[in-house]
N, C-alpha and C positions, 0 to 999 in steps of 0.2 A: 236694629230696628226693630222695631215692633211693627207686625204686620196681623191685619185684616180682612180675611178671606170668606167673602158670599154671609157679610157678616149685617144685623138689622137694626142699623143704628138711625131707624125713622123717628124723628120726633127729639131726639137729645139734646141737652143744653149740652158746648162748651163753651169752660166760661176760661178765660186767664189759662187758655190752653197752649204749646207753639204744637204750632205746624207749620216753624221753617223747615226748607227742604222735602217736605213730603209730598207722594206723588198719589195722584185719585189716577185710579185706571177706569174705566167701565162703572162711572160711581153715578147714582139718580140723585141730582140735588136737586129733583124741581121744589120748589117752594121756599126752597131755602133761604134765611135771613139772616143777611150780615150785619153787625150793627158797631162801633168802634172799632172795626178791625185795622191792619198796618201790614197793605199789598205793597208792597216795591217787588222790582224783577218776578212777573206770574206770569208764566203763560197761561192759556187756558185754547183748547183746541178740544171738541167736538159742538156736537147740534144744538143749539143756542136759540130760545126762542122767548123774549122780552126778559131782557135783562140790565135791571137800572141801578146806576149807580150814582151817589150821591144824589138823586132822584131823578134822575136821568136815562129812558130808555135809550141806551147808547150800540142796540141792535139794528138799528137805520143808519147810524156810522156804519158799523164795522159791512155788513153788507156793499155801504159805496166807497167805501174806501176795498175794497178785498175789486168791485168791480173795477176801480182805477188802477189799480196794481195789474191784475187778471184781467183784460177788454175780452179775455175768452171766454169772457165764464155769463159775457150777455148774451151769446150767440147758445148758452146750452139753457134756457129756458126755452122751449120752441112752444107757440102754441098754434100751430098748423103740421099737417103731413111733409111738406116741404122743407118746413122751421127742424124735424125733427131730422131730416136726413143732413140739412147743414152742421146740426150739431153733431151729427156723428163726422162729418169729415170734419169737424176742430179738433175730437177726441183724437180721432187716427195723427192727423197732423198735429198733435200734440206730443204725441204717444211716440210718431213715428225718432227724429230725434234721442229723444232719452234709452230706449230698446236698442239703439245703437251703441252708442255711448257703454250701456251695461255691460254691451257684445263683446267689450272692449277689456270687460273687468278678467279675473280668474275667478274660478269654482266657486275657492272662499269667498269671497268676496262680495260674491251676490247673494250668498248666504250670509253674509254674517246679521248681525241683528244690531244696531246703532240704538244705542241709549232703553234696549227692551223692547222696539219696536220689529213690525216687520222688516226682515229680508226683503231685496228684488227680489225675488222671485215668488218668499212667498204673497209680498203684493201683489203680484202675475196670478195664483192661486186664488186669492181671494176678490182678483174684479171675474175670476174662471165663475166662483163661486155665484159674485153677483148676476153676473148675466145666466145663470143657470137660474135664480130663484124667480126673478123678477122678469124674463123674458122669455124662455122655455119653459116655467110653472107657468108662471104667472101671464103672459098673452097669448103661449100653444097650446098651453095645458097640458102637457107632455104628462102621462104616469109617472117618468124615470129620469127624469130632465137632470140629476146628478152626474157630472162627469169626477171619477172619484180623486183626481187629483186637485178637486175642488178643498175652497181652508175657510171654512166658514168665521163668521163672524165670533169674539168671545163674549160670553153669555151664560147664561143658563136655559138655552134654547138645547133641545137632545138632537141633533141629527146623528145616530149610529147607526139609523138603522137605512140610513140614504146612500148606505155603498161607499162613505167617503174613505180612503186611506189617508189615515190625519200622520201619520209615521212615515208619508213620503217623502225622498229627498229627490228630488227630479233638477232635472238638470236646467237649467235656463234654459238655451237652445228645446226641449222635451215641453218644458210650459207655453215655451213662445207660441210654439206651434198648431197648440193646444185655445190658447187665445187669438190664433189667424183662423182653427179654420171656426170656432164660435164666432167671432167677427164676421168672416161672410155670410152664414145661415144669415146672421143679425141683419144685416149690411141686403143680402138679397128682399131679407122682409120689411126693409126700409122702401126698395126700391120700389114695393109693389102697396103699400103703405095712402090707403087717402086719410081725406081729412075727417067722414065717419068711421070709417072703424080706429082714426087718430083720438076719436071721444067716447068714445065705446065702452059701457061698463060693461067689463065682465068679474068672473069669479074665483078666485084662488082655486089651484087646483085640491081637491080635497082627500084629508089626510098624510099633506106635508107638516114640517115641526114652526113652517116659515116661510112668508108672513100668516099672522092670523086672516085666518077665511073671514072676508071683508068683499066687498062692491067695490073695486078700483078700474078707474076708467088707462086706456091702454096708457094718455096721456101718464098718467100717473107714474105706472111703471117704466117705462120710457126716459119720467125725470130722475128716476131714482140711480136708475145705469146712471146717467150723465152725471148725477155729481157724485157717485162713487168714482168715478172714473176719473172727471178732475180732484175728489178732494186724497182720491190716492197716486192719481201721478202729480201734486204739491208733496206728499209726504214719499216718494219715492226719492225725488230732483234736491229737498230738504238731504235725506239721508246722503245718498250719494254724494251731496257734496261736501258733508262734515266727513266723508272717506275721504276725501278728496286735499282734506284742510288739515288733515290728523299723520 
């Protein structure tokens, strides 16, 4: 299999190229144009903004169908402080049976990768990282927000100076406890959140590799957390189902 890592193919033209069964991971397709292509049994998962197929922007259709299949999504786009509290309660209720299900698995199973995706434990580590970035750094502006077991997204951002132990192999119980501790602080913050604070603009903590320094509202930071929780819960359930089926 030919493999391209960190390759810059922007502006390239592919003509009569066979990409069947190809895997694209962390690839930027912004502005890509496909003409006369043959798409059959294609699986696309990622951040999508304005996707036209045969002249039709299908994104509104996709989002509406996601809300139909996953009705809890409608509660994860809060516009008030009360809505944020309801959103987190929805997240906790969503994860509770999944964590109970994972607790019945062996250590090998919760560390198993399905189709080169993150294992269940890796997913929990990544959600610790998401909480640290968008809450502890983004909202609380802590100077040292990162837990060493946090797992960052794959990409070209350098997190090496953030005290992360990327080689760690924590047990599910260990990383679950970190999640519980982080969640307790987060819930306490939400309990005291006002609408003024919810809409307040704030700057990210300087000196951190991510997110890029910019003014963001509390609402924006919270929305990223809720989105991460929902998306990675869906991935985790998908992979647990795949393991059960095999």
